[in-house]
N, C-alpha and C positions, 0 to 999 in steps of 0.2 A: 902745412899750414894747422895751425890748433882748432881746438872747435870754438872757440872765441872768433876768432878772425875769421872762419868758416863762413862760421852766424852774421859776422857783419857782411860780406860777400852776399850770400845771400839773399840779406835785406835788402841790397841795392837793387839785386838783380827783380828783386821782386815789387821793389817802387819803379825800377824800370818796366817790369812789365804792365803792371796796371796803368802805366800811364800810355803807353803802346794799344791797351785792349779800350781804353778810353778815348784814341783817338781815332779807332776802328769804327766804336759805336755811334761817335755823331757824325759819322758819315752819313747815316740812317735816322738817327735819334734825335732831335732838336731837345733840349735843356736837359729835363730830368735827371740830373749832376747826383740828387740828395736819391734818384733810385736806383743810380748806376751805383754808385758807393754802395748801399746795403746790400744789392747782391753781390758785391766781389765781397764784403768784410764776410757776407752768409758762404759762398764760395771757399774763403780761405779757412775760414772756422770749421769744415767742416759739416756744415747745418743744411737743412730742406727748409725753404722758403715758401709762404702763402704769397700771391700777388693779389691786391684788391683792389678794383678799381673799375668803373660803371662804364658798358661798353664803345669802342671807339678809341680808348686811351693809348693802343699798340702795345699793350702788354704779349700779348702772343709774338709780335715782332719784335719787341726787347727782346724776349729769350730766345726767337730761333739767331736775331743776328750777334747773340752774348755768343750761344753755341758754337758759330762758326767762326768765331772769333778766338774758339779753344779747338786744339784737334784733338779733339774725343769726339766716340760713336755720339749720338744723338736722334733721340726717338719723341715722337709727339700722338700723345693720346687724347681725339677727342671724346669726352666722358658724355655719356648718355643717358638715357632712362634704362636701354633695354642691356646696357653692355654687360657683360657675368663678367665675376674674377678670372676665369679660364682665360678670357677677352686679353687681360692684362700679365697674367703671369706665365700662362702656359698650358698646354692639355699634352693627354699622350693619344698618342693617334695610332690607329693600325694599320702596320704597313705590312706588303707581301711582296718577298721575292720573286720576280715571275722564274728564275730560272727554276727554284728549286721550290717554290708552292710554298715555303715556309714563310707565316703571318708569326710577325711579333709587336709590340707597342714600343715606341719609342717618345720620348718627351722632345716637342717643340715648343722650345720658346717661345714668351712671348716678346711685346715690344719693352717691359719694364728691364729687360735685357738689356742695359745701354748705359750711356756715365752720365750723360744728362737727360732727365727724362721729365716732357712736360707736360703735364696732367690737365688738360688744358677744360675749366669751366666744372672743378670735379666737384660743386654741389647740384649737378645732373645728374648724375648717377643714383641709384639707391645703397644705406651704408654697407648692406654686401657688399658690395665694390670697393668703396670705398676702404673700405675694410682691408680689404686682399690689401691695395694698394698700402693703405700704413702701415699693416704687418710688416710687408717686406722691406719699407724704409727705414723701420725699426731693428730689422734682425741682419736686412743686408742680406736673407737669400731667399729661394722660394722652395715649398718642400711642395710633392706629387708622388703619389702611391709611393708612399714610404723612401722616398729618396728625395737629398735636397743638393739644391743647386748653388754656389753662392753667385751672388749678384758680382757685377764688374766694379772695381775698385779705378779710379775713384767713382762712388755714387752720388747722384745728387739727383733730389726730384722739386722740382721748382711747378705749384700747380696755382693755378688762376680762380678767382672767383669771382663771380658778380652780386656785388652788395643791394643791388634796386630790386632784383626780380626777384620774389621767392616762390609765387606759383608754381606747381610742379616740378620744385626745386627740396633737397635732400641737404639743409643747412650740415656741416662738420660740427658733432656734439663737442662739447668744450674739452673732453678728456681727450677726443681726436688730434683736434688744435695743437695740444700742449707738445703733438710729437714734431710742430716746424718750429723751427727756431726763431724764425723770425716772420712779421704781419706785416709786409709791404704794404701801405697805400699810396697808390697813383691817381692824383688830381688832375681837373681840368689844364693845359697850359694857358699860359700866359696870351693876350692878345698879339702880342709882335713874333710868338712863337707859333702860335696858329698859325697865322698870316703865312711863316717860311714853311710850316707844315704844307700848308694847299698845295704852297706854289712847287716845293720837292717831289709829290707824291700825284700829282696833275702832270705833268710829263714823262717823257721815257726814263725806265731808271734803267743805266749804267754800272752803277757804283758793286764794287767786288769785293767782300772784304776778307781781310786776311787771315789766316792763324798765327797768333803769337806765342799761343801755351799750350804745351804739351802734356802728356800723363805724366811723365815721370817730375817735371820740373813742378806740374800744381802740388802733386803726391811731398818734394822737398819744401815747398811754403807751408802747405798745410802742417808738416812735423813742426817746419821752423815757427810757425806759431804757437805752436803748444811749448817749446821750449821759452821763450819772450818771457823773461822776469815780470812779477803784479808786485808793488807794494805791498804788504797787508792793510795800509788804512785804505788803498783803491779797493780790496777784497772786502774790506768791513763795511765801506759806502755800498758796493752791490746789496749784499746782504740785509745792510740795513734797506735799502729801497724797497727789496723782495718782501720781507717780514712785513714792511710799513703796510704793504695792500691786504693784509689778511685783516678783518673786521675783530675776530677775537682775539688780537695780538693785542699786550697795553703797546706799542709804538704805534699803530694806527692812527695817523691826524682826525680828531672828532671831524672833521671838515667834511671827510670823505669815507667816514665809518658806512656811517647811514645811505650810501652810494654802492655799497662792495656786498655782494652776499657771497662770494668766494673771490681769495683771492691769488695770488703767484705762489706757486711748492717752489721746491729747492731747484730743479732745471733752471729756474729764470737764473737763478743766484747763477749758476755756469756756464748759462750762454751770454749775461751780463759781462762776464770777465770774458769768455772765448770773442766776443765780438770787441769790446775795449782791445785787446790786442792785436785783433784785423785791423780795425780803425788805426791805431797807431803805427802798423806794419805800414798799411796802403800811404800814408805822408810820409812815411819815410824815418820814424821815430824807435827807438830803441824799445819802449815800455810804454802804457799808458797811462792816463791819468784819469783825474775826476770827471774830466770833458768826456772824454771817449764814453764812461758808463752815462755818463747824462745823455750821449747820442743815441745809443744802444738801448737809452728807455724806454721809448716810443715800439719800434716794432717788433721790443722783444717782449711788453707787456701786455699791447694793447690786445693782443688775443686770448690773454691769461686771464682777462678781469670780467669777472660774473658781474654786471651790473643789478640794484638790486630795480625793483617796482619803484622805486623814490627818483631814483636817476632816470627812469624812462620818463616818470613825469614832469621833470624838471627838464627835461630833454640833453643832460650831461652824460657828454659824451663819453668813451676810452681814452680820447684824447685829454680831454679835459681833466679827468682825474687825472692822468698824469700826469698834470701840469701843475694842479695841487701839489701832487705828493714832492715834484721836483722842487718849490718852493717851501714843503715843510722838513723834507728831510737833506737835511746837509751834511758836506765833508766833514769828516774829524780834524 
C-alpha cells in the first residue's frame, strides 16, 4: 500500500473514530455538538484547550467523559490558591532504605505526568503555579534538581475557567493564554436540552462509556493531520485574518482598529491552518477550505485579541470583533 492509499484508509478510520466518540459522549452530554467538535479538533491538531463557561455547564464532566472515550491516562488537578508548582510537576523526596540505612532523594512525579490533564479552574491559583503548568505545556518536559523528565506522549492539557467570578482569582495573562490553541466557550443549554439534562441527572446513573481510541492510533491521526495538504489561497486567508487583527497593520479594518490594543501573532495563523485541517478530517474531507478557517477563527482568535478601553465602553466583545473581521476580510 503506497503512502497516499494509506492516508486514505487512515482518514476513513479517523472519521469512524470521531463518529464513535461523539456517540459515546452523547450518552452523557446533551447538545454541545459545536463544543465537542472544537475539542476533537484541538485533540487531533495536538494543541491545548482553554474551556470557558459559567458554573454548572458540565465542563468538567465533558472532559472526563472524553477522557474515558480515549484509552489514555487521565489526571484531574483542582486548582486552589494554596497549590504550589511542585504539587503539579512533582518534587524530590528523601527515601531511606531500611535494610542498609542509605538515604537518597528520588523524584516523585506529579499529576501532570499523564496523557490528558484537566486543570480545573486554572484562574484560582497564583501566577507562579500557573506558570509551572504552562511551561510544562510548552516544553513537554519537567526539570527538577538538574534532571529532566519528558512528559508522556501524547500530552494534552484542557483548562477550565470561570468568566464571571473574579474576586480571589488570578486571570491568565494574555501572553500565557497564547499557549492555548483554542478558547472554547460553553453557553447555557436551550430549554428542551435543559429539561433533558435535568431528567438524565436526577435518576440513577448506569451509563458506562467505552474507550474507542488508543495511544498509537491517536498519534497516527495527529501525524495524518500534519500531512493533509492545504491550498496556498487558504493559507493566505488564514494569515490575512490574523494580520487584520493588528491595529498597526494597514490591513486592519477601520471599524475594529479602535477596538483593539493588540492583535493575534503568527501562532494564530499556524493554529488556524492546523484547526482547519482537523475540521476537514473530522468531516471526512481530504483538504480544508475557507469555511474551515472561518470556523476556526472564533476558538483560535477570541483569547488572542486584547480589547481597548473603547471596546469595553461600547460593550463590544471579542466575538463581536471577530464577526466584524470575518465580514471585512474575504478569501482571495
